[in-house]
VEXDRENDREN-324345 format. One line per 5 residues: number of its first residue (from 0); their letters; for each residue x, y, z of N, C-alpha, C, O, CB. Coordinates in steps of 0.1 Angstrom, whole numbers, padded with zeros to 4 digits. Each point is the difference from the previous one (the first is absolute). Glycine has a CB too. Layout:
VEXDRENDREN-324345
NUM = A = X/Y/Z/X/Y/Z/X/Y/Z/X/Y/Z/X/Y/Z ~ ...
END
This chain:
VEXDRENDREN-324345
0 = MRRAQ = 0164/0609/0207/-0011/0011/0008/0005/0008/0010/0007/-0004/0009/-0022/-0012/-0012 ~ 0012/0026/0002/0006/0015/0010/-0005/-0003/0013/-0012/0002/0002/0011/0019/-0020 ~ 0008/-0026/0026/-0007/0001/0013/-0007/0013/0009/0006/0010/0002/0009/-0029/-0003 ~ -0027/0015/0006/-0006/0014/0005/0004/0006/0011/0002/-0006/0011/-0018/-0001/-0019 ~ 0019/0018/0006/0005/0008/0010/-0007/-0003/0016/-0012/0002/0002/0018/0017/-0024
5 = APARL = 0002/-0023/0032/-0004/0001/0014/-0004/0014/0003/0004/0011/-0005/0012/-0031/0010 ~ -0027/0017/0005/-0007/0010/0007/0010/0008/0005/0011/-0005/0004/-0030/-0007/0001 ~ 0017/0027/-0005/0011/0009/0009/0004/-0005/0012/0012/-0002/0002/-0021/0021/-0011 ~ -0001/-0022/0018/-0001/-0001/0012/0010/-0013/0003/0006/-0001/0011/-0030/0014/-0011 ~ 0026/-0023/-0010/0008/-0012/0003/0014/0004/-0002/0009/-0007/0006/-0027/-0010/-0012
10 = CVPLA = 0021/0027/-0001/0013/0005/-0008/0008/0010/0014/0011/0005/-0001/-0025/-0004/-0030 ~ 0006/0000/0042/0003/0010/0009/0010/-0008/0010/-0004/-0010/0005/-0019/0023/-0008 ~ 0035/-0009/0006/0012/-0010/0007/-0008/-0001/0012/-0009/0007/0004/0033/-0001/-0013 ~ -0015/-0019/0013/-0005/-0006/0015/-0001/0013/0014/-0008/0001/0008/0021/-0027/-0018 ~ -0001/0032/0008/0002/0012/0012/-0011/0006/-0002/-0009/0001/0009/0033/0004/-0009
15 = ARLRV = -0025/0000/-0012/-0012/0010/0000/-0014/-0001/0006/-0006/0009/0006/0018/-0006/-0023 ~ -0016/-0017/0013/-0014/-0005/0006/0005/-0003/0013/-0011/0003/0006/-0002/-0014/-0025 ~ 0020/0008/0027/0001/0001/0013/0003/0010/0009/-0001/0001/0012/0004/-0018/-0018 ~ 0000/0024/-0001/0005/0016/0007/-0015/0004/0008/0001/0003/0012/0019/0009/-0036 ~ -0031/-0011/0020/-0012/0006/0004/-0004/-0007/0016/-0002/0007/0010/-0007/-0003/-0038
20 = PLVAL = 0007/-0021/0026/0001/-0005/0012/0007/-0002/0007/-0004/-0003/0012/-0004/-0002/-0018 ~ 0021/0007/0004/0012/0002/0009/-0003/0014/0009/-0002/0003/0012/0019/-0017/-0030 ~ -0014/0022/0007/-0005/0015/0007/-0012/0004/0012/0001/0008/0009/0006/-0005/-0032 ~ -0017/-0011/0018/-0014/0000/0010/0005/-0009/0011/-0004/0004/0011/-0017/-0003/-0029 ~ 0030/-0013/0019/0002/-0008/0014/0009/0009/0008/-0003/0003/0012/0002/-0028/-0021
25 = LAALV = 0012/0029/0002/0011/0008/0008/-0006/0011/0006/0003/0003/0011/0015/-0009/-0025 ~ -0029/0013/0007/-0006/0012/0005/-0009/-0005/0014/0000/0006/0010/0000/0007/-0036 ~ -0007/-0025/0022/-0009/-0004/0014/0013/-0003/0010/-0004/0002/0012/-0020/-0015/-0024 ~ 0035/0009/0011/0008/-0004/0009/0002/0007/0009/-0001/-0002/0012/0008/-0009/-0025 ~ -0001/0025/0004/0003/0013/0009/-0007/0005/0007/0003/0006/0010/0008/-0001/-0022
30 = AASAV = -0026/-0006/0006/-0010/0009/0007/-0007/-0007/0011/-0009/0007/0006/0007/0006/-0027 ~ 0005/-0029/0026/-0007/-0005/0010/0016/0000/0009/-0002/0002/0012/-0023/-0017/-0025 ~ 0034/0014/0009/0011/0004/0010/0001/0012/0007/0004/0001/0011/0006/-0013/-0023 ~ -0014/0023/0003/0001/0012/0004/-0016/0001/0014/0000/0003/0012/0016/0007/-0042 ~ -0025/-0012/0024/-0013/-0002/0014/0007/-0004/0008/0004/0007/0009/-0025/-0013/-0016
35 = LLGAG = 0025/-0008/0007/0004/-0008/0014/0011/0006/0008/-0001/0000/0012/-0006/-0021/-0022 ~ 0019/0026/0003/0008/0004/0010/-0003/0016/0003/0008/0006/0007/0010/-0026/-0015 ~ -0032/0029/0003/-0005/0010/0004/-0005/-0002/0009/0000/0010/0007/-0002/-0003/-0022 ~ -0004/-0019/0019/-0012/-0006/0011/0011/0000/0010/0001/0008/0010/-0021/-0025/-0024 ~ 0028/0008/0012/0010/-0003/0007/0004/0009/0009/-0001/-0001/0012/0006/-0013/-0027
40 = SAQAA = 0000/0027/0009/0008/0010/0008/-0009/0006/0007/0004/0004/0012/0013/0000/-0026 ~ -0031/0000/0010/-0011/0005/0007/-0001/-0009/0017/-0001/0007/0010/-0012/0001/-0037 ~ 0012/-0017/0027/-0002/-0012/0011/0008/0000/0007/-0003/-0001/0012/-0005/-0013/-0022 ~ 0023/0017/0007/0010/0000/0008/0004/0015/0006/0011/0005/0001/-0003/-0027/-0014 ~ -0020/0028/0015/0002/0013/0006/0005/0000/0016/0009/0007/0005/-0027/0001/-0023
45 = GYRYW = 0009/-0017/0023/0006/-0003/0014/-0010/0002/0013/-0012/-0001/-0002/0035/0009/-0009 ~ -0019/-0005/0021/-0014/0001/0011/0005/0011/0009/0012/0000/0004/-0021/-0025/-0003 ~ 0001/0036/0004/0005/0008/0004/-0002/-0005/0017/-0011/-0005/0003/0008/0021/-0025 ~ 0010/-0015/0029/0003/-0002/0015/0012/0003/0008/0011/0003/-0006/-0024/-0019/0000 ~ 0011/0016/0020/0017/0003/0009/0009/-0012/0001/-0002/-0011/0006/-0009/0028/0012
50 = SFWEG = 0020/-0013/-0023/0009/-0010/0002/0013/0003/0010/0007/0011/0002/-0015/-0017/-0026 ~ 0008/-0007/0028/0012/-0001/0016/0012/-0002/-0005/0003/-0006/-0010/-0017/-0006/0028 ~ 0022/0018/-0010/0016/0000/-0004/0007/0003/0013/-0004/0008/0008/0001/0001/-0031 ~ 0016/-0018/0024/0010/0000/0011/0013/0008/-0005/0005/-0002/-0011/-0014/-0022/0020 ~ 0014/0032/-0001/0014/0004/-0003/0010/-0007/0007/0000/-0002/0012/-0008/0021/-0016
55 = NGKNW = 0018/-0023/-0004/0011/-0005/0003/0013/0011/0001/0011/-0003/-0004/-0022/-0018/-0007 ~ 0008/0031/0016/0011/0009/0001/0001/0011/-0008/0001/0012/0005/0008/-0028/0002 ~ -0008/0013/-0020/0005/0011/-0011/-0014/-0006/-0007/-0007/0010/-0001/0040/-0005/-0002 ~ -0038/-0015/-0001/-0011/0001/-0011/-0011/-0007/0006/0000/-0005/0011/0014/0007/-0031 ~ -0025/-0002/0011/-0012/-0006/0004/0000/-0014/-0007/0007/-0003/-0010/-0020/0026/0012
60 = EYATQ = 0004/-0035/0006/0001/-0010/-0006/-0017/-0007/0003/-0005/-0003/0011/0036/0004/-0008 ~ -0034/-0002/-0010/-0016/-0004/-0003/0000/-0013/0013/0008/-0009/0000/-0012/0013/-0034 ~ -0006/-0002/0043/-0001/-0008/0011/-0006/-0014/-0004/-0007/-0002/-0010/0004/0024/0023 ~ 0006/-0030/-0006/-0002/-0018/-0005/-0014/-0002/0012/-0008/-0009/-0001/0041/-0003/-0006 ~ -0033/0021/0015/-0014/-0004/0011/-0006/0012/-0001/0006/0010/-0003/0003/-0027/0021
65 = GPSVL = -0021/0016/-0017/-0009/0009/0005/-0002/0008/0011/0002/-0006/0011/-0006/-0006/-0022 ~ -0002/0026/0013/0003/0010/0013/-0003/-0007/0012/0007/0001/0010/-0015/0020/-0022 ~ -0006/-0032/0010/-0004/-0004/0011/0009/-0010/0005/0001/-0001/0012/-0023/0007/-0018 ~ 0031/-0015/-0001/0006/-0011/0005/0017/0007/0004/0008/-0006/0008/-0027/-0015/-0026 ~ 0023/0031/0013/0014/0003/0003/0000/0008/0008/-0007/0010/0000/0016/-0013/-0018
70 = RPDDG = -0001/-0001/0029/0005/0010/0013/0016/0002/0001/0010/-0007/0004/-0031/-0002/0010 ~ 0020/0021/-0019/0014/0007/-0003/0006/0004/0015/-0006/0003/0010/-0003/0009/-0036 ~ 0025/-0012/0024/0008/0002/0009/0000/0014/0006/-0004/0010/-0007/0015/-0028/-0003 ~ -0007/0020/0021/0002/0015/0002/0010/0006/-0008/0011/-0005/-0001/-0017/0003/0022 ~ 0003/0012/-0027/0015/0010/-0012/-0006/-0004/-0014/0007/0004/-0009/0021/-0007/0023
75 = TVQGF = -0038/-0004/-0018/-0004/-0006/-0017/-0005/0012/-0005/-0005/0009/0008/-0003/-0035/-0004 ~ 0008/0027/-0017/-0010/0010/-0004/-0008/-0011/-0011/0005/-0009/-0007/0011/0037/0012 ~ -0030/-0022/-0004/-0009/-0007/-0014/-0007/0013/-0006/-0001/0012/0004/-0006/-0039/0007 ~ 0003/0022/-0022/-0005/0010/-0011/-0012/-0007/-0003/-0001/-0012/-0001/0024/0022/-0009 ~ -0032/-0003/0007/-0015/0001/-0008/0002/0007/-0012/0008/0010/0000/-0021/-0010/0020
80 = RFAVS = 0006/-0005/-0031/0000/0008/-0014/-0012/-0002/-0006/-0003/-0011/-0003/0026/0010/-0002 ~ -0030/0008/0004/-0014/0000/-0008/0003/0001/-0015/0008/0009/-0003/-0020/0004/0021 ~ 0008/-0020/-0028/0002/0004/-0015/-0008/-0015/-0006/-0006/-0010/0005/0034/0028/-0003 ~ -0024/-0012/-0015/-0004/-0012/-0011/0011/-0008/-0003/0010/0004/-0006/-0028/0010/-0004 ~ 0014/-0027/0014/0012/-0010/-0008/-0003/-0015/-0003/-0010/-0004/0006/0026/0017/0005
85 = EDSGD = -0011/-0020/-0020/-0008/-0009/-0004/0003/-0016/0010/-0008/-0009/0001/0009/0024/-0026 ~ 0012/-0012/0032/0005/-0013/0015/0008/0007/0002/0002/0011/-0006/-0004/-0036/0004 ~ 0012/0017/0013/0011/0006/0010/0010/0004/-0013/0005/0011/-0001/-0008/-0026/0028 ~ 0004/0005/-0036/0011/0005/-0006/0003/0012/-0005/0012/0004/0000/-0014/-0022/-0003 ~ -0010/0027/-0002/0000/0016/-0006/-0005/0005/0011/-0007/0010/-0004/0003/-0011/-0022
90 = ADQPR = 0003/0001/0038/-0007/0010/0008/0009/0011/0003/0012/0000/0002/-0026/-0016/0008 ~ 0007/0028/-0009/0008/0011/0004/0003/0000/0018/-0007/-0004/0009/-0005/0019/-0033 ~ 0024/-0009/0024/0006/-0003/0015/-0001/0014/0004/0000/0010/-0008/0019/-0030/0004 ~ -0020/0021/0020/-0003/0015/0004/0014/0010/-0006/0011/-0004/-0003/-0025/-0005/0029 ~ 0009/0023/-0025/0008/0005/-0007/0009/0010/0011/0004/0012/-0001/-0021/-0015/-0022
95 = RAPDF = 0018/-0004/0032/0012/0010/0013/0005/-0015/0001/-0005/-0011/-0003/-0008/0036/0023 ~ 0028/-0020/-0013/0008/-0009/0003/-0003/-0009/0013/-0010/0005/0005/0025/0011/-0016 ~ -0011/-0027/0017/-0001/-0008/0010/0007/0004/0012/0008/-0008/0005/-0012/-0008/-0021 ~ 0002/0030/0022/0012/0003/0006/-0004/0001/0014/-0005/0011/0004/0016/0000/-0024 ~ -0009/-0019/0027/-0008/-0002/0016/0006/0013/0006/-0007/0009/0003/0006/-0039/0001
100 = GAICA = 0013/0030/-0003/0007/0015/0007/-0006/0011/-0004/0000/0008/0009/0022/-0016/-0008 ~ -0029/0013/-0012/-0004/0012/-0003/-0015/-0001/0004/-0006/0010/0004/0024/-0006/-0022 ~ -0022/-0015/0016/-0015/-0001/0005/-0004/0000/0009/-0011/0005/0002/0008/-0012/-0013 ~ 0009/0001/0023/-0002/-0003/0012/0005/0011/0008/-0005/0001/0011/0007/-0024/-0016 ~ 0008/0032/0002/0006/0008/0007/-0005/0008/0010/0008/0006/0007/0001/-0009/-0023
105 = DTPAA = -0018/0004/0018/-0008/0008/0006/-0009/-0005/0013/-0006/0006/0009/0007/0005/-0031 ~ 0004/-0030/0017/-0010/-0003/0011/0010/-0009/0009/0004/-0010/-0006/-0028/0010/-0009 ~ 0028/0001/0027/0010/-0006/0010/-0005/-0015/-0001/-0010/-0004/-0006/0014/0026/0024 ~ 0006/-0031/-0011/-0004/-0011/0003/-0005/-0002/0012/0003/0008/0009/0010/-0013/-0023 ~ -0022/-0006/0018/-0009/0000/0012/0001/-0013/0004/-0001/-0009/-0009/-0015/0027/0002
110 = DGKKR = 0019/-0023/0020/0000/-0014/0005/-0013/-0006/-0001/-0010/0005/0005/0027/-0001/0008 ~ -0017/-0016/-0020/-0012/-0008/0000/-0008/0003/-0014/-0012/-0005/-0002/0010/0006/0030 ~ 0008/0008/-0040/-0007/0006/-0010/0014/-0004/-0012/0012/-0002/0003/-0030/0025/0013 ~ 0012/-0024/-0029/0008/-0002/-0010/-0004/0014/-0009/-0010/0007/0000/0011/-0036/0001 ~ 0010/0030/-0006/-0002/0013/-0013/-0001/-0008/-0010/0006/-0011/0001/0007/0031/0004
115 = VALVI = -0023/-0015/-0018/-0001/-0005/-0011/-0001/0015/-0009/-0008/0009/0002/-0005/-0035/0006 ~ 0022/0025/-0017/-0003/0012/-0012/-0008/-0003/-0009/0000/-0012/-0005/0018/0020/0006 ~ -0028/0002/-0005/-0008/-0003/-0012/0001/0010/-0011/0004/0011/0002/-0019/-0021/0013 ~ 0014/0007/-0026/0001/0007/-0013/-0015/-0001/-0005/-0003/-0011/-0001/0029/0006/-0005 ~ -0035/0013/0003/-0012/-0003/-0003/-0001/0009/-0011/-0001/0012/0002/-0007/-0019/0020
120 = DPGTT = 0006/0001/-0036/0004/0007/-0014/-0016/-0003/-0008/-0002/-0009/-0008/0034/0002/0007 ~ -0041/0017/0004/-0013/-0004/-0008/0000/0002/-0014/-0011/0002/-0005/-0002/0002/0024 ~ 0025/-0003/-0027/-0001/0001/-0012/0000/0011/-0011/0002/0011/0006/-0009/-0026/0006 ~ 0006/0017/-0019/-0002/0012/-0011/-0019/0001/-0005/-0010/-0007/0003/0041/0001/-0014 ~ -0028/0016/0003/-0017/0002/-0005/-0004/-0008/-0010/-0011/-0001/-0004/0012/0023/0008
125 = ADAPD = 0011/-0030/-0009/-0003/-0009/-0013/-0006/-0015/0010/-0009/-0006/-0006/0033/0018/-0017 ~ -0022/-0015/0032/-0003/-0011/0004/-0015/0001/0006/-0008/-0009/0001/0033/0004/0002 ~ -0026/0022/0003/-0011/0001/0010/-0012/-0007/-0008/-0001/0000/-0012/0011/0023/0025 ~ -0021/-0028/-0005/-0013/-0004/-0005/-0008/0012/-0004/0004/0010/0005/-0004/-0029/0011 ~ -0009/0020/-0024/-0008/0010/-0005/-0007/0012/0009/-0008/-0001/0009/0005/-0019/-0025
130 = GEKPP = 0008/0031/0013/-0006/0012/0013/0006/-0001/0011/-0004/0006/0010/-0016/-0005/-0016 ~ 0033/-0009/0006/0009/0003/0013/0013/0007/-0003/0004/0002/-0011/-0013/-0022/0022 ~ 0014/0024/0001/0011/0006/-0006/0011/-0005/0013/-0003/0002/0012/-0010/0022/-0029 ~ 0025/-0032/0014/0007/-0003/0011/0007/0011/0012/0005/0010/-0004/-0002/-0028/-0014 ~ -0004/0015/0029/0007/0007/0009/0015/0001/0001/0005/-0009/-0006/-0024/0004/0015
135 = ALRTA = 0027/0011/-0004/0012/0003/0000/0008/-0015/0007/-0005/-0008/0007/-0003/0037/-0006 ~ 0023/-0029/-0005/0004/-0015/0003/0004/0007/0018/0000/0012/0005/0014/-0028/-0035 ~ -0011/0004/0034/0001/0006/0015/0006/-0012/0008/-0001/-0011/-0004/-0021/0026/0004 ~ 0031/-0011/0011/0008/-0011/0006/-0008/0004/0015/-0006/0011/0004/0033/-0014/-0021 ~ -0023/-0010/0024/-0007/-0002/0017/0010/-0009/0006/0005/-0008/-0007/-0032/0008/0003
140 = CAQVA = 0031/0001/0015/0006/-0010/0011/-0010/-0003/0006/-0007/0009/0006/0027/-0001/-0002 ~ -0023/-0019/-0004/-0010/-0012/0011/0006/-0003/0009/0012/-0004/-0001/-0022/-0008/-0012 ~ 0005/0014/0025/0007/-0003/0015/-0010/-0011/0006/-0009/0003/0007/0021/0024/-0001 ~ -0009/-0040/-0010/-0013/-0011/0003/0007/-0010/0007/0012/-0002/-0001/-0027/0005/-0019 ~ 0006/-0012/0028/0009/-0012/0009/0007/-0009/-0008/-0001/-0002/-0012/-0015/0001/0028
145 = PDASS = 0024/-0005/-0009/0013/-0009/-0006/-0006/-0012/-0012/0005/-0002/-0011/0010/0004/0038 ~ -0026/-0008/-0022/-0006/-0005/-0010/-0010/0001/-0009/-0004/-0009/-0007/0013/0001/0019 ~ -0013/0020/-0014/-0008/0006/-0010/0003/-0003/-0015/0012/-0002/-0004/-0014/0018/0021 ~ -0011/-0016/-0026/0004/-0001/-0012/0004/0010/-0011/-0001/0012/0004/-0011/-0029/0003 ~ 0015/0016/-0017/0000/0011/-0010/-0014/0008/0000/-0001/0011/0003/0018/-0024/-0017
150 = AEALA = -0024/0006/0010/-0018/0005/0003/0001/0008/0013/-0003/0012/-0001/-0011/-0034/-0009 ~ 0016/0018/0019/-0002/0006/0013/0007/0012/0003/-0005/0008/0008/0002/-0027/-0001 ~ 0017/0021/-0015/0008/0010/0000/-0007/0009/-0007/-0002/0011/0004/0022/-0023/-0001 ~ -0025/0008/-0016/-0009/0016/-0008/-0009/0003/0003/-0003/0012/-0001/0006/-0014/-0015 ~ -0014/-0009/0025/-0011/0008/0007/0002/0009/0009/-0008/0010/0001/-0002/-0027/-0004
155 = AVAKP = 0024/0016/0011/0002/0009/0010/0001/0011/-0006/-0008/0009/0004/0018/-0022/0009 ~ -0002/0018/-0024/0002/0013/-0004/-0007/0005/-0015/0004/0010/-0006/0016/-0013/0021 ~ -0029/-0007/-0020/-0011/0003/-0010/-0013/-0002/-0002/-0007/-0005/-0009/0024/0003/0001 ~ -0021/0006/0021/-0020/-0007/-0004/-0002/0012/-0012/0008/0008/-0004/-0024/-0019/0035 ~ 0005/0009/-0033/-0008/-0016/0002/0005/-0007/-0011/0003/0006/-0011/-0027/0001/0022
160 = LRYDD = 0024/-0022/-0010/0002/-0012/-0008/-0015/-0002/-0006/-0010/0004/0006/0032/-0015/0010 ~ -0021/0003/-0029/-0011/-0005/-0003/0005/-0013/-0005/0009/-0001/-0008/-0021/0021/0005 ~ 0005/-0031/0008/0002/-0012/-0010/-0012/-0006/-0007/-0011/0005/0001/0030/-0009/0014 ~ -0017/-0010/-0023/-0009/-0004/-0006/-0005/-0016/0008/0008/-0004/0008/0001/0020/-0030 ~ -0016/-0021/0020/-0005/-0012/0006/0011/-0008/0000/0000/-0005/0011/-0023/0005/-0019
165 = SAMLC = 0033/-0002/0001/0011/-0009/-0003/0010/0007/0012/0008/-0007/0004/-0011/0001/-0034 ~ 0002/0014/0034/0012/0008/0009/0010/0007/-0009/0011/0003/0003/-0011/-0021/0016 ~ -0005/0021/-0033/0013/0007/-0006/0000/0015/0002/-0011/0006/0000/0012/-0024/-0017 ~ 0010/0024/0019/-0003/0015/0000/-0003/0008/-0009/0006/0000/-0010/0005/-0003/0023 ~ -0021/0012/-0009/-0006/0005/-0012/0001/0016/0001/-0003/0006/-0011/-0014/-0026/0008
170 = AISGY = 0021/0026/0011/0000/0016/0004/0010/-0001/0012/-0001/-0008/0009/-0025/0017/-0017 ~ 0037/0004/0006/0006/0001/0014/-0007/0019/0001/-0003/0007/-0010/0034/-0029/0009 ~ -0032/0025/0014/-0004/0011/0003/-0011/0002/-0009/0002/0011/-0005/0019/-0003/0015 ~ -0028/-0012/-0014/-0014/0001/-0008/0000/-0002/-0015/-0010/-0002/-0007/0002/0017/0024 ~ 0022/-0015/-0024/0003/-0001/-0012/-0001/-0011/-0007/0004/-0009/0007/0006/0024/-0001
175 = PRTGC = -0012/-0018/-0017/-0012/0007/-0007/-0012/-0001/0009/0001/-0006/0011/0008/0002/-0035 ~ -0023/0009/0020/-0010/0001/0006/-0007/-0012/-0005/-0008/-0007/0008/0009/0032/-0004 ~ 0000/-0028/-0015/-0008/-0017/-0003/0010/-0008/-0004/0011/0006/0001/-0034/0000/-0011 ~ 0023/-0017/0006/0006/-0012/-0006/0012/-0005/0003/0009/0005/0007/-0021/0002/-0022 ~ 0010/-0020/0008/0013/-0005/0009/0006/-0011/-0008/-0007/-0010/-0002/-0004/0015/0026
180 = GEQVS = 0022/-0007/-0029/0008/-0005/-0008/-0011/-0005/-0011/-0002/-0012/-0001/0023/0007/0019 ~ -0027/0013/-0025/-0007/0000/-0018/0010/0001/-0008/0010/0008/0001/-0030/0004/0003 ~ 0017/-0020/-0015/0006/-0002/-0012/-0004/0013/-0008/-0011/0004/-0002/0011/-0029/0005 ~ 0011/0029/-0008/-0002/0014/-0010/0002/-0004/-0014/0009/-0007/-0006/0000/0023/0023 ~ -0018/-0011/-0020/-0002/-0003/-0016/0013/0007/-0009/0005/0010/0006/-0034/-0009/-0004
185 = GDSGS = 0034/-0004/-0015/0012/0004/-0003/-0004/0011/-0013/0008/0006/-0006/0008/-0031/0016 ~ -0026/0026/-0013/-0006/0010/-0013/-0006/0009/0007/0004/0011/-0003/-0010/-0026/-0016 ~ -0001/0014/0027/-0009/0015/0006/0007/0005/0017/-0001/0012/0004/-0029/-0024/-0017 ~ 0037/0002/0022/0003/0005/0009/-0008/-0002/0010/0005/0003/0010/0005/0007/-0022 ~ -0022/-0015/0012/-0010/-0005/0006/-0002/-0012/0010/0008/-0009/-0004/-0013/0019/-0015
190 = AKPSE = 0000/-0013/0028/0002/-0011/0009/-0011/-0010/0001/-0011/0006/0001/0024/0008/0010 ~ -0013/-0024/-0011/-0011/-0010/0005/-0004/0005/0015/0007/0004/0009/0002/-0026/-0025 ~ -0023/0019/0015/-0005/0002/0017/0010/-0011/0008/0004/-0011/-0005/-0034/0016/0000 ~ 0031/-0001/0014/0007/-0010/0014/-0010/-0002/0009/-0010/0008/0002/0034/0002/0000 ~ -0022/-0022/0003/-0007/-0006/0013/-0003/0011/0009/0007/0010/0000/0005/-0031/-0001
195 = PTKTT = -0024/0020/0012/-0006/0008/0010/0017/0001/0007/0008/-0009/0000/-0039/-0001/0003 ~ 0033/0022/0003/0015/0003/0013/-0011/0001/0011/-0012/0001/-0001/0037/0016/-0011 ~ -0016/-0015/0021/-0002/0004/0014/0008/0007/0010/0010/-0007/0002/-0021/-0008/-0007 ~ 0012/0025/0010/0008/0012/0009/0007/-0008/0015/-0009/-0002/0008/-0010/0025/-0018 ~ 0031/-0025/0012/-0002/-0003/0016/0013/0005/-0001/0006/0002/-0011/-0023/-0024/0019
200 = DDQDA = 0022/0026/0007/0012/0006/0005/0012/-0013/0001/0011/0004/-0005/-0027/0016/0019 ~ 0016/-0028/-0011/0006/-0008/0004/0002/-0016/-0010/0010/-0007/-0001/-0017/0024/0023 ~ -0007/-0019/-0029/0005/-0013/-0005/0012/-0006/-0011/0005/0006/-0009/-0027/-0005/0016 ~ 0022/-0010/-0003/0014/-0005/-0007/0000/-0001/-0018/-0008/-0007/-0006/0010/-0009/0029 ~ 0008/0025/-0030/0001/-0003/-0012/0002/-0008/-0007/0011/-0005/0004/-0010/0017/0000
205 = GEEAD = -0005/-0018/-0016/0006/-0012/-0011/0008/0001/-0009/0007/0010/-0002/-0022/-0016/0004 ~ 0016/-0002/-0009/0011/0000/-0012/-0008/0011/-0009/-0011/0004/0002/0021/-0032/-0001 ~ -0003/0031/-0011/-0003/0008/-0012/-0008/-0010/-0011/0000/-0012/0001/0021/0028/0005 ~ -0026/-0010/-0016/-0006/-0006/-0008/0015/-0005/-0015/0011/0003/-0002/-0039/0014/0013 ~ 0020/-0026/-0015/0010/-0006/-0012/-0007/0008/-0011/-0011/0005/0001/0017/-0032/0006
210 = GGGGP = 0006/0027/-0019/-0002/0005/-0012/-0008/-0007/-0007/-0004/-0011/0003/0023/0020/-0002 ~ -0022/-0003/-0013/-0010/-0006/-0014/0009/-0001/-0006/0011/0004/0003/-0031/0005/-0005 ~ 0015/-0017/-0013/0008/-0001/-0011/-0009/0002/-0011/-0012/0004/0002/0027/-0019/0007 ~ -0009/0013/-0023/-0001/-0004/-0011/-0006/-0011/-0005/-0006/-0008/0008/0020/0020/-0006 ~ -0014/-0015/-0018/0000/-0012/-0004/0013/-0004/0002/0010/0007/0002/-0028/-0005/-0015
215 = SVGLL = 0019/-0015/0011/0014/-0009/0001/0004/0004/-0013/-0007/0005/-0009/0001/-0028/0024 ~ 0020/0021/-0016/0009/-0001/-0014/-0005/-0014/-0010/-0001/-0001/-0012/0024/0011/0027 ~ -0025/-0019/-0003/-0002/-0011/-0008/-0013/-0002/-0008/-0002/-0008/-0009/0018/0000/0024 ~ -0027/0017/-0009/-0016/0003/-0009/0007/0008/-0010/-0002/-0004/-0011/-0020/0007/0031 ~ 0029/0005/-0020/0004/0009/-0012/0006/-0012/-0013/-0004/-0002/-0011/0011/0026/0030
220 = VGIGA = 0007/-0029/-0011/0006/-0011/-0011/-0011/-0006/-0007/-0001/0000/-0012/0022/-0007/0027 ~ -0030/0000/-0004/-0010/-0010/-0004/-0009/0006/-0014/0000/-0006/-0010/-0002/-0002/0037 ~ -0003/0021/-0025/-0007/0004/-0012/0007/0006/-0012/-0006/0003/-0011/-0010/-0002/0026 ~ 0031/0001/-0011/0010/0001/-0013/-0001/-0011/-0008/-0004/-0001/-0012/0020/0012/0024 ~ -0013/-0020/-0005/0000/-0016/-0005/-0011/-0004/-0013/0001/-0002/-0012/0005/-0005/0040
225 = VLLLG = -0017/0009/-0019/-0014/-0003/-0006/0000/0011/-0012/-0005/-0004/-0011/-0008/-0004/0034 ~ 0018/0018/-0022/-0005/0009/-0016/0014/-0005/-0008/-0001/-0001/-0012/-0015/0029/0020 ~ 0027/-0032/-0005/0011/-0003/-0009/0000/-0012/-0005/0008/-0003/-0010/0004/0016/0019 ~ -0023/-0022/-0003/-0001/-0011/-0007/-0012/-0001/-0010/-0002/-0009/-0008/0014/0000/0027 ~ -0019/0021/-0018/-0009/0005/-0009/0007/0003/-0013/-0004/-0004/-0011/-0010/0014/0029
230 = IAAVV = 0025/-0002/-0016/0004/0005/-0014/0009/-0012/-0004/0004/0000/-0011/-0004/0027/0015 ~ 0006/-0039/0004/0007/-0011/-0009/-0015/-0007/-0006/0002/-0002/-0012/0025/-0004/0028 ~ -0039/0003/-0012/-0009/-0005/-0008/-0003/0004/-0009/-0004/-0008/-0008/-0001/0002/0020 ~ 0006/0020/-0016/-0005/0009/-0010/0009/-0002/-0012/-0005/-0004/-0011/-0005/0022/0027 ~ 0027/-0016/-0012/0010/-0003/-0008/-0002/-0017/-0006/0000/-0003/-0012/0015/0023/0027
235 = QARRR = -0017/-0029/-0006/0001/-0013/-0004/-0010/0000/-0012/0002/-0006/-0010/0004/-0005/0035 ~ -0018/0018/-0022/-0013/-0005/-0010/0004/0007/-0012/-0004/-0006/-0011/-0017/0004/0029 ~ 0028/0014/-0018/0002/0008/-0015/0006/-0009/-0004/-0003/-0003/-0012/0004/0026/0014 ~ 0013/-0032/0006/0009/-0008/-0007/-0008/-0012/-0011/0001/0001/-0013/0017/0003/0036 ~ -0023/-0010/-0019/-0010/-0012/-0001/-0012/0004/-0015/-0007/-0008/-0007/0009/0004/0040
240 = R = 0000/0017/-0032/-0008/0002/-0018/0008/0001/-0009/-0003/0002/-0012/-0015/0011/0017
END
């Protein structure tokens, strides 16, 4: 007796039958990774704030103490830079060399006083809040009491200063008019609302804000593992048929 011909669908090779579900799952994996990586890039844009620097004679080093705590010696150079950065590791430095001799050349030494050279860099238009234009970079030589802090030296030459309720430095010489360490959105350049601030002439400055981040690598790996397990389950099910 002649055997009945198997239905056409049963004669389709295993590889062909698996192609559609495998392609669909791989496409889902790629799409999920792209969405999450894109979200991470946007969230990691950073914060808009004044960073604080110390000159070492030739280069700038990110300050390890806040300007309210640090009490610089006579002849030192300190810098303030306004920019958008994720954290201290990628913060923009002042765009002027820390040259005490050049900055304080016209300010003679005086008894009972110390001289602190300051570089005040309001940054670029790209870093400025909406509707504001950064003033020009400038230098100043503050002549203050021997025990004066960096914040007091800054107040001597760059009023008005503005601080928030946690004593974080928000504005130098009135720039920017609003905002204080706000997080900046990566996709639109807009910023989240900041906490209320207050203006003083000599309040101590605090530490700068920390950076943000996107989804962790572990999260992405976990999602990929789940999808790959789904692929393996489909393959195993097909082989048992």
